N, C-alpha and C positions, 0 to 999 in steps of 0.2 A: 108107683108108691103103693105099698101094701095096705090092706084094710086096717090092720092093727095100728099102723102109723097114722092113718087118717082119723081113726077113732080117738087115738091119744091126743092128736092136735085139736080135735073138736072139743074134747073134754077139758083140755087146758084152756082153750078160749072161753068156755063157759065158766070155768073156775075163776079165771082172771076177771071176767065181767062181774061175777058175784063178789069177789074180794074188793074190787073198786067200789061197788055199791055199798058194801059193808063199811068201808072207810068213810064214804060220804055220809052215811047215816049215823055213824058213831064218832065222828071227828071231835066234837065238843067233849064228849065223855072221855075219849082217849086223852085229849089235851088236859082235862081236869085231873085225871089220875096221874098223868105224867108230871104235871105241876106239883101235885101233892108229894109224889115220890122225890122229886128234885128238892123241894123245900125240906123234906125230912133229911135228905143227904146234906143239904146246905147247913141245916141246924146241927148236924152231928160232927161237922168239921170245925174244930177250934180255929178262930181267925188268926191266932198267933202262929199256927202251922202253915198258913197260906201266905204266899208272898204278896199276892194281890187279892184284895177283897172283891171277888166277882160275884155278882148276884146271879146265882145259877138258875133260878126260876125263869126270869125273862130270857136268858141265853138259851136255856133248854127248850123253852116254848118256841123260839125262833128255829132252833135246830129240828125239833120234832115236826113243825109245820113244813120245813124244807124236805124232811124225809117223807112225810105223807104226800107232798106234792110230787116228789120223785117217784114214789110207788104208784100213784095215780097215772102219771105219764107212762111209766113202764107198762102198766096193766092196760091202758087204753090205746097206746100206740099200736099194739098188736091187733086190737079190735078194729082200728081204722083201716088196716090193710086189707 
């Protein structure tokens, strides 16, 4: 394996570790901002145009949490190897 490839892999591992740490440290703020944006979207859609009244904030919260968990797993699984 060439030195460039090893350097690139090492840099990627470091970046993944930092990104996972960033998500851990800022999860609540990310969730708060996401909830606000979803609420704004929910408020902008007239209920008459929606077939089912879905509360987007709780649904979006669950989806974002699942996304953050998936990102963490992706970032950390490589580190565990």
